[in-house]
N, C-alpha and C positions, 0 to 999 in steps of 0.2 A: 504493499499500499504506500502511496507516495505521500510524503511528509509535507505538512503545510508549509514549511520553509522551503522546501524544494519547489513547491508549486508556485511560492511568491517569487523565487528567483527566476523561474521559467516566464512566470508573467512579465517581469521585468525585461527580460531579455528579448522576448517577441515582440514587446512594446517598443523597445529601442530599435529592433530590427526593422520593423515596420516604419518608423519614422525616418530612420537614416537611409534606408534603400530608397525613398522617394525624393531624398534631397539632392540638389546640386548646389553650385555656389551662390545662385541666387534663388534658391527654392523652386525654381522652373514654374509650372503652371500654379503651383500651389500659392506662390507669392503674388501671381496676378489676381487670384481670386480674393485676396485679402488686402489689396492695395488701397483701398478706400477706408480702412479700419484706423480709427483715432486710438493711439496707444498712450495710456496713462500709468504713472506710478512705476515705471521701470518695467513694465510688462514688455515682452517680446514676442516677435511673429514667429520664432520657433516654438514657443508655449502655445501659442494660438493654434498653429497648424496641428500641433499634437492633440490639442482639445477638440479640433474639427475632425480629426481622424478617428475618434471614438463616438459611439452612440451614447448620448445622455440618458442616465437612468432616471426615470421618473419615480422618485421615492418621496413620500409625502413629508417625511422627516428632514428632507432637504428643500422643500418648498419655502421661498422667501416670503417675508412679510413686507409689503410695500407700504411705506409711510406716505409718499408722494409720487405720483398721484394715487388717489383712491380709484376703485373701479368706476368707470364711466364719468370721472370728474372732469369739468371744464377749466382749463387753466388759462390765466390771462395771457396776453401777449407780451405784456411788461409788467412787472420786471421778469427777468428770465428765472425761471423756477429751478431749484435744485432737486432733482430726481433722488429719492432715498428709499433704501430698503434694508432689512435686517435678517439675519440668520434666526430661524425658530431655535427656542431654548433646547429642544430635543435634536437639534440638526447638527450636533458637535460630530467631528469625524472620528472615526474609530482611532484606537492607539496605533501610532505608526511604528514600523519597524525601527530597531536601534541604529544608530549612525554607522556603527561598524559594519552591520549587515547591508545597509544601503551602499556603503563605499565599495563593499567587495563585489556587491551585484553591478554596480557601474563600472567597476575596473573589469570585470568579466565580459560586460557589454561593448566596452572599448576594444578589448582584445579581440572580439569577434567581428566587431565593426569599426576597424581602424580609421575608415574614411570619416567618422564622425569628428574626430579631432581635427582634421585638416579643415573641415567645413563649419566648424563652429565659428560664431563671431559675437562680439558684445559679451556682456555679463548675462549668465543665465538667470532666469527667474526662479524664485523660490517662494513658496507661500500660497495664499489663497487668492485667487482671481475671478473676476467676473466678467462675462462676454454679454454685453447689452446690444439687442437688435431691436432698433425701431422700425416698425413696417407700417403699411396702409394696405388696404384692400387692392389698390392698383400698383403699389410699389413694394417688393419684397424687403428691400434694403435700403431704407431711407437714410438711416445712419446707423453704424455699428461702432461700438466703443469697447476695448479691452483695459479693464482697469483692476487695481487691487483694493479700491475702496468701495464702500457701501453707499456711496452717494456720487452723483455726477452733476455738475453745473455746466451746460453747454456754453461754448464761446459764441460769439457773434455769427461766425459762419455755420456752425452746427445748428444754432438756435433759427436762422433763416431757412435751413434746410427743412427742419421739423415745422416751422410756421407755415411754408408755403407747401406743404404735402397735404394730400387730400385727407379730410377727417373721415371717420375716426382713426387714430393712431394706436398702436399696440407696442407696448414695450415688454420683450421677452428677455429674460435672463438665464444663462447657464453658468454654473459655478464649478470650479474644480480646484484641487489642491496640487502644487507642483514642487517637484524636486530636480533642481537643474534642468528646467524646461520640459522635463517629462512628467506625465502623471504620477503623482505619488500613489502608492499601494493603498487601495481603499479610498482614493480621493476624488472619485468621480470619473468623467464629468457627471454632474447633477443638473437636471432640469429645475429650475428655479421658480417656474410659474410665469404667468403673464398678467398684464394688467392694460385695460383700454382707456383712452383719454380723448379730448379734444382740445384745441386751442382756439380761443375767440380772438 
């Protein structure tokens, strides 16, 4: 019978292999598909590509609580609002493996995928991050934001995109925990839920 630790190592290696096998110096077609994304709080395109390569788990314990907007709320055009949400109290991630185990798994992954070292760039992202997708019935991706914060205030350009989009708008959030741009074991991605709103 396969031990739990062996299964965890295998999961890390397959996850890493899947990510690195599809990367080139510019991330190829993957980079083009996320060229419009706004990155905040030191999030990286590598981490986002990892998130998008996995199917989000729809787990009620990880559905976010939206503080603003409330469902079907009408937001004023001015001042620019701050979209905010929070993790449910029961949505804490399970205990993560020890650092020595993670280091060993990453080292083995680099040995099997040496190309990853040559293609890495920038500082890898670690921690919890949120992928915000604003959409409308007529436009799937009005605005997309990748951030480590549980709030987001659009700048003038982003708010213009949202304000000029057809109502109603929907904000959907996907969350995940990262370890050096890779999904942490047990770290998602998780479907955080969605909320609809309009702008007057």
